[in-house]
C-alpha positions in Angstrom: -47.8 16.6 -37.2 -46.3 16.5 -33.7 -42.9 18.2 -33.5 -39.9 17.1 -31.5 -39.8 20.1 -29.2 -43.4 19.4 -28.2 -42.8 15.8 -27.1 -39.3 16.3 -25.6 -40.6 17.5 -22.2 -42.8 14.4 -22.0 -39.9 12.1 -22.9 -37.7 13.9 -20.3 -40.5 13.5 -17.7 -40.9 9.8 -18.4 -37.1 9.2 -18.3 -36.8 11.1 -15.1 -39.7 9.2 -13.5 -38.0 5.9 -14.6 -34.7 6.8 -13.1 -36.3 8.1 -9.9 -38.1 4.8 -9.4 -34.9 2.8 -10.1 -33.1 5.2 -7.6 -35.7 4.5 -5.0 -35.6 0.7 -5.5 -31.8 0.6 -5.3 -31.7 2.6 -2.1 -34.6 0.7 -0.5 -33.1 -2.7 -1.2 -30.6 -2.0 1.6 -31.3 -0.2 4.9 -29.3 3.1 5.0 -26.1 2.8 7.0 -26.9 6.0 8.9 -30.1 6.3 10.9 -32.0 9.5 11.2 -31.7 9.8 15.0 -27.9 9.4 14.5 -27.7 12.1 11.9 -29.8 14.4 14.1 -27.5 13.9 17.1 -24.4 14.4 14.9 -25.9 17.6 13.3 -26.7 19.0 16.7 -23.2 18.3 18.0 -21.3 19.6 15.0 -23.5 22.7 14.8 -21.9 23.9 18.1 -18.6 24.4 16.3 -17.8 27.7 14.6 -14.8 26.9 12.4 -13.4 24.1 10.3 -9.7 24.0 10.6 -9.0 21.2 8.1 -10.9 19.1 5.5 -9.2 16.4 3.6 -9.5 12.8 2.3 -7.6 10.3 4.3 -8.7 7.1 2.4 -10.4 6.5 -0.9 -13.9 6.9 0.6 -13.2 8.7 3.9 -13.2 12.4 4.5 -11.7 13.9 7.7 -13.1 17.2 9.0 -11.3 18.8 12.0 -13.3 21.4 13.9 -11.7 24.1 16.1 -8.2 22.5 15.5 -8.8 19.6 17.9 -12.0 17.7 17.2 -11.7 15.4 14.2 -14.6 13.4 12.7 -14.3 10.8 9.9 -17.1 10.5 7.3 -16.8 7.1 5.6 -18.8 7.4 2.3 -18.4 3.8 1.2 -21.4 2.8 -0.8 -24.0 1.0 1.4 -21.6 1.0 4.3 -21.4 4.7 5.3 -20.5 5.7 8.8 -19.5 8.7 10.9 -16.9 8.4 13.6 -15.0 10.6 16.0 -11.3 9.7 16.0 -7.8 11.1 16.4 -6.6 12.9 13.3 -5.7 10.4 10.7 -2.4 10.2 8.6 -3.5 9.7 5.0 -2.4 6.4 3.4 -1.6 8.4 0.3 -1.8 11.9 -1.1 -5.1 12.8 -2.8 -4.9 15.5 -5.5 -8.1 15.1 -7.5 -10.1 18.3 -8.3 -12.5 17.4 -5.5 -9.7 17.2 -3.0 -8.2 20.5 -4.0 -11.5 22.3 -3.8 -12.4 20.5 -0.5 -9.2 21.8 1.1 -9.3 25.3 -0.4 -13.0 26.0 0.4 -13.4 24.3 3.8 -10.0 24.5 5.5 -9.9 27.6 7.7 -13.6 28.3 6.9 -16.3 29.6 9.2 -19.0 27.1 9.9 -22.4 28.8 9.7 -24.8 25.9 10.0 -25.1 22.1 10.1 -28.5 20.8 8.9 -30.4 17.7 7.7 -32.4 18.9 4.6 -35.9 17.3 4.4 -35.1 15.6 7.6 -33.6 12.7 5.5 -30.3 11.0 4.7 -28.3 14.2 4.2 -25.8 16.1 6.4 -25.2 19.6 5.0 -22.5 22.0 6.1 -23.0 25.7 5.3 -19.6 27.4 5.3 -18.0 30.8 4.5 -14.6 30.0 2.9 -11.6 31.8 4.3 -10.0 32.4 0.9 -13.0 34.2 -0.7 -12.4 37.8 -1.6 -16.1 38.6 -1.0 -19.0 37.1 0.9 -19.4 33.6 -0.4 -21.4 30.7 0.8 -20.5 27.1 0.0 -22.2 23.9 1.0 -20.7 20.5 1.6 -23.4 17.9 1.3 -22.8 14.4 2.7 -25.4 12.0 1.3 -25.8 8.7 3.1 -28.1 7.1 0.5 -26.9 3.5 0.1 -25.7 2.8 -3.4 -25.5 6.5 -4.3 -23.7 7.7 -1.1 -21.6 10.8 -2.0 -20.0 14.0 -0.9 -20.9 17.0 -3.0 -19.7 20.7 -3.0 -22.5 23.0 -3.9 -22.8 26.8 -4.5 -25.6 29.1 -3.2 -27.7 28.3 -6.4 -27.7 24.5 -5.8 -25.2 24.0 -8.6 -22.5 21.3 -8.2 -19.0 22.7 -7.8 -17.4 19.2 -7.5 -18.2 15.8 -6.1 -16.4 12.8 -4.7 -18.3 10.7 -7.3 -19.6 11.9 -10.6 -23.0 10.4 -11.7 -24.2 10.6 -15.3 -27.7 10.4 -16.8 -27.2 6.7 -17.7 -26.9 5.9 -14.0 -29.4 8.1 -12.2 -31.9 10.9 -12.8 -29.8 13.0 -10.4 -26.9 14.1 -12.5 -23.9 14.9 -10.4 -21.1 16.7 -12.2 -19.6 20.2 -12.1 -22.0 22.8 -13.4 -25.1 20.6 -13.1 -28.1 21.7 -10.9 -28.4 19.3 -7.9 -31.9 17.8 -7.6 -33.3 16.8 -4.3 -32.9 13.3 -3.0 -36.2 11.4 -3.3 -37.7 10.8 0.2 -37.3 7.4 1.8 -40.0 5.7 3.9 -38.1 5.0 7.1 -38.8 1.9 9.3 -36.7 2.6 12.3 -37.3 3.1 16.0 -35.8 6.5 17.2 -33.4 6.1 20.1 -31.9 8.6 22.5 -28.1 9.1 22.4 -26.8 10.4 25.6 -23.3 11.5 24.5 -22.9 11.5 20.7 -19.0 11.9 20.9 -18.7 8.8 23.1 -21.1 7.0 20.7 -19.1 7.9 17.6 -15.8 7.0 19.4 -17.2 3.6 20.2 -18.2 3.1 16.6 -14.7 4.1 15.5 -13.0 1.6 17.9 -15.2 -1.3 16.7 -14.6 -0.5 13.0 -10.9 0.0 13.5 -10.5 -3.3 15.4 -12.2 -5.2 12.6 -10.3 -3.3 9.9 -6.9 -3.9 11.5 -7.7 -7.6 12.1 -8.7 -8.1 8.4 -5.8 -6.1 7.0 -3.3 -7.8 9.3 -4.5 -11.2 8.3 -4.2 -10.3 4.6 -0.7 -8.7 4.9 0.7 -11.5 7.1 -0.5 -14.0 4.5 1.4 -12.2 1.8 4.6 -12.2 3.8 4.1 -15.8 4.9 4.0 -16.9 1.3 7.4 -15.2 0.7 8.9 -16.9 3.7 7.7 -20.3 2.7 9.1 -19.8 -0.9 12.5 -18.9 0.5 12.4 -21.9 2.8 11.7 -24.1 -0.2 14.6 -22.6 -2.1 16.9 -23.1 0.9 15.8 -26.8 1.1 16.5 -27.3 -2.6 20.1 -25.9 -2.4 22.6 -28.7 -3.1 25.4 -29.3 -0.6 29.0 -28.6 -1.5 29.8 -32.3 -1.3 27.0 -33.1 -3.8 28.3 -30.4 -6.2 31.8 -31.8 -6.0 30.5 -35.3 -6.8 28.7 -33.7 -9.8 31.9 -32.0 -10.9 33.8 -35.4 -10.8 31.0 -37.2 -12.7 30.9 -34.6 -15.5 34.7 -34.7 -15.9 34.6 -38.4 -16.1 31.8 -38.2 -18.8 33.9 -35.7 -20.8 37.0 -37.9 -20.7 35.1 -41.1 -21.6 33.4 -39.3 -24.6 36.8 -38.0 -25.9 38.2 -41.5 -25.7 35.2 -42.9 -27.6 34.4 -40.1 -30.0 34.8 -42.3 -33.1 32.0 -44.6 -31.9 29.3 -41.9 -31.4 26.8 -41.4 -34.2 24.9 -38.1 -34.8 21.5 -39.7 -33.8 22.8 -41.5 -30.6 21.1 -40.5 -27.3 23.5 -42.4 -25.1 26.9 -43.9 -25.1 27.3 -47.4 -23.6 30.9 -48.3 -22.9 33.5 -49.0 -20.2 35.1 -46.4 -17.9 38.9 -46.3 -17.3 38.6 -48.8 -14.6 36.8 -51.4 -16.8 33.3 -51.0 -15.4 30.3 -50.6 -17.6 28.9 -47.1 -17.9 26.1 -45.3 -19.8 26.7 -41.6 -20.7 23.6 -39.7 -21.6 24.1 -37.5 -24.7 22.4 -34.1 -25.0 20.4 -33.1 -28.1 21.5 -30.5 -30.6 25.2 -30.7 -29.6 27.8 -31.5 -32.2 29.8 -34.7 -31.6 33.0 -32.7 -31.6 31.6 -30.4 -28.9 30.3 -33.1 -26.5 33.6 -33.1 -24.4 33.5 -29.3 -24.0 29.8 -29.5 -23.0 30.5 -31.8 -20.0 33.7 -30.0 -19.1 31.6 -26.8 -18.9 29.1 -28.5 -16.6 32.0 -29.6 -14.4 33.3 -26.0 -14.2 29.8 -24.7 -13.2 29.4 -27.4 -10.5 32.9 -26.5 -9.1 32.1 -22.7 -9.1 28.7 -23.3 -7.5 30.3 -25.5 -4.8 32.7 -22.7 -4.0 30.0 -20.0 -3.8 27.0 -22.0 -2.5 27.5 -20.6 1.0 27.0 -17.1 -0.4 23.7 -18.0 -2.1 22.6 -19.7 1.2 23.5 -16.6 3.2 21.6 -14.3 0.8 18.5 -16.5 1.0 18.7 -16.8 4.8 19.1 -13.0 5.1 16.0 -12.4 2.9 14.1 -14.9 5.0 15.1 -13.1 8.2 14.1 -9.8 6.6 10.6 -11.1 5.9 10.3 -12.7 9.3 11.1 -9.3 10.8 8.3 -7.8 8.6 6.0 -10.5 9.8 6.8 -9.7 13.4 6.3 -5.9 12.8 2.9 -6.6 11.1 1.8 -8.8 14.0 2.6 -5.9 16.4 1.0 -3.1 14.3 -2.1 -1.4 15.7 -3.4 0.7 12.9 -4.0 0.5 9.1 -1.3 3.2 8.4 1.5 1.1 9.9 0.2 -2.1 8.1 0.1 -0.3 4.8 3.5 1.2 5.4 5.1 -2.2 6.0 3.4 -4.0 3.1 2.3 -1.3 0.5 -0.8 -2.2 -1.6 1.0 -1.2 -4.9 4.4 -2.5 -4.0 4.8 -4.6 -7.2 3.8 -1.8 -9.5 6.0 0.7 -7.7 9.0 -1.6 -7.9 8.4 -2.0 -11.7 8.1 1.7 -12.2 11.3 2.4 -10.3 13.1 -0.5 -12.2 14.2 -1.8 -8.8 15.7 -5.3 -9.0 17.4 -5.3 -5.6 16.0 -4.4 -2.2 12.5 -3.3 -1.1 10.7 0.0 -1.9 8.4 1.8 0.6 6.7 5.1 0.6 6.2 7.5 3.5 4.1 10.6 2.7 5.3 10.5 -1.0 9.0 10.0 0.0 10.7 6.9 -1.5 12.4 4.6 1.0 14.8 1.9 -0.2 15.8 -1.0 2.1 18.4 -3.6 1.6 17.6 -7.2 2.6 21.2 -8.4 2.7 24.8 -7.3 2.3 24.7 -7.6 -1.5 21.6 -5.4 -1.7 23.0 -2.9 0.8 26.0 -2.5 -1.6 23.8 -1.9 -4.6 21.6 0.6 -2.8 24.7 2.5 -1.7 25.9 2.6 -5.3 22.6 3.9 -6.7 22.0 6.5 -4.0 22.5 10.2 -4.8 24.8 12.5 -2.9 22.0 14.3 -0.9 19.9 11.2 -0.2 19.7 10.2 3.4 21.5 7.0 4.5 20.5 5.1 7.7 21.9 2.2 9.7 21.6 0.8 13.3 24.6 1.8 15.3 27.0 -1.0 16.3 24.8 -3.7 14.8 24.5 -5.5 11.5 21.4 -4.0 9.9 19.6 -3.2 6.6 20.9 0.0 4.9 18.0 2.4 4.4 18.1 5.1 1.7 15.6 8.0 1.7 15.3 9.7 -1.7 15.3 13.4 -0.9 15.4 15.1 -4.4 17.6 17.7 -2.6 14.7 18.7 -0.2 14.9 19.0 3.6 13.2 16.0 5.2 10.5 16.5 7.8 11.5 14.9 11.2 8.5 12.5 11.0 9.8 11.0 7.8 13.3 10.4 9.4 11.6 8.8 12.5 9.4 6.6 10.4 12.3 5.4 8.2 14.4 4.7 11.3 11.5 2.6 12.6 11.5 0.7 9.3 15.3 0.2 9.6 14.9 -1.4 13.1 11.8 -3.4 12.3 13.4 -5.0 9.3 16.8 -5.6 10.9 16.3 -7.0 14.4 13.8 -9.4 16.0 14.4 -8.6 19.7 12.4 -5.8 21.4 14.4 -3.0 22.9 15.8 0.5 22.4 18.0 1.1 19.4 20.0 4.0 18.0 19.8 4.7 14.3 22.5 6.9 12.8 21.7 8.9 9.6 23.6 11.2 7.3 23.8 12.3 3.7 25.0 9.6 1.3 28.0 11.8 0.3 29.4 11.5 3.9 29.4 7.7 3.8 32.6 6.0 2.6 32.5 2.4 1.5 35.3 0.3 3.0 34.7 -3.3 2.0 31.5 -4.9 0.8 28.7 -3.1 2.6 31.0 -2.0 5.5 31.2 1.8 5.7 32.6 4.7 7.6 30.6 7.9 8.1 30.7 11.3 9.7 28.6 14.4 10.3 25.8 12.1 11.3 22.8 12.5 13.6 21.0 9.8 15.7 17.4 9.0 16.3 16.3 6.6 19.1 13.8 3.8 18.2 11.9 1.6 20.6 10.9 -1.9 19.3 8.0 -3.3 21.4 6.2 -6.6 21.4 6.4 -10.2 22.3 7.7 -13.3 20.5 5.7 -14.2 17.5 5.8 -17.6 15.8 5.1 -18.1 12.1 
């Protein structure tokens, strides 16, 4: 009788062989994004550095590594579309605090770079580093794998055991299990069909790749964001077009009053099942009064008198509703303008956040717009009414902003009693200008703590102990 422990190695070997073949097929279906001659030139260039000053994730699939404090390289590990670029240091679109990010920062930032290699002369870029924070001699590897579907970034110890990875892979997905504590197996070799090329200056080469990718990315993102804002503008235009005029509302008021008086004069003639009343008005002309369902006969007069009151009230305040809609439309037109002038993904994402709807719901925000700048909440009023409400909900130590000597959106920065970095104040002031004015030029934005702002009437305020930041709005006329 054959026992399980005797056949288990055979089963494991067959399973491993099956996953290896599937792995090879999945990665040979698409040509690797990174070519061997590119990786060789990159490894040779990066091997000249001696320290890594910073390592962090700037986007979901992009890792930025800065060498010698000045030279930043971006490693885009998007599956089947991986690239390496040289670019100015990137501002992350959001904070990343997963275990991989924490370890990437603690092990590589400030570390000594010992070697950059290409194991097996294949689709891997491996950094050998000595962490700054280690209390004894310690070696750690960051392995970038440009393997199509299974592209990944993996932190490994000296024994080839996974410390952490950008993407975990289990046994159901691949024979190469990638999770903390698992031994990292070698990547199966790939038969390459590419013609080696000589790269004269790898930095210039990588900067060119970055510019091309960035131009395409900005164009696509700008188109998407502008489309979102355009829909909001069109919706507001429709609401404005549907607003009744004060004269129309006054005519409605007179008609409803007339219906109410005619019903009261003919109450005895109305039956419970009647849907209309055919009679004569007080000037002897034939008239048909429509009767609503589920209203008692004795309450029909009150029903039409109430409609008359609503029409009268709406006629008196229709200009306010129109002004609110127009101010919101102007607000979104200003966003559209700012989007059209934006030159990088960070600015585009700042103006129209990806998770805006979810953030508003979480914050229970019914009035105004909500933005995030490096994890700081920024509230912006779209009209006078929303400015008032934002002032009312702001806390004493929150920062309030407004363009000096011009009507503008009120901006509130939630501080949670922390001192704000200057870059947050400058970015919020830029939002204040972008959302408030259409014309390019230089503007002064005053800011102070909310407790130093005194409300006078409506959203008009007085403030003291303020500071000022200067903002330049650039661009040309943009038509929607």
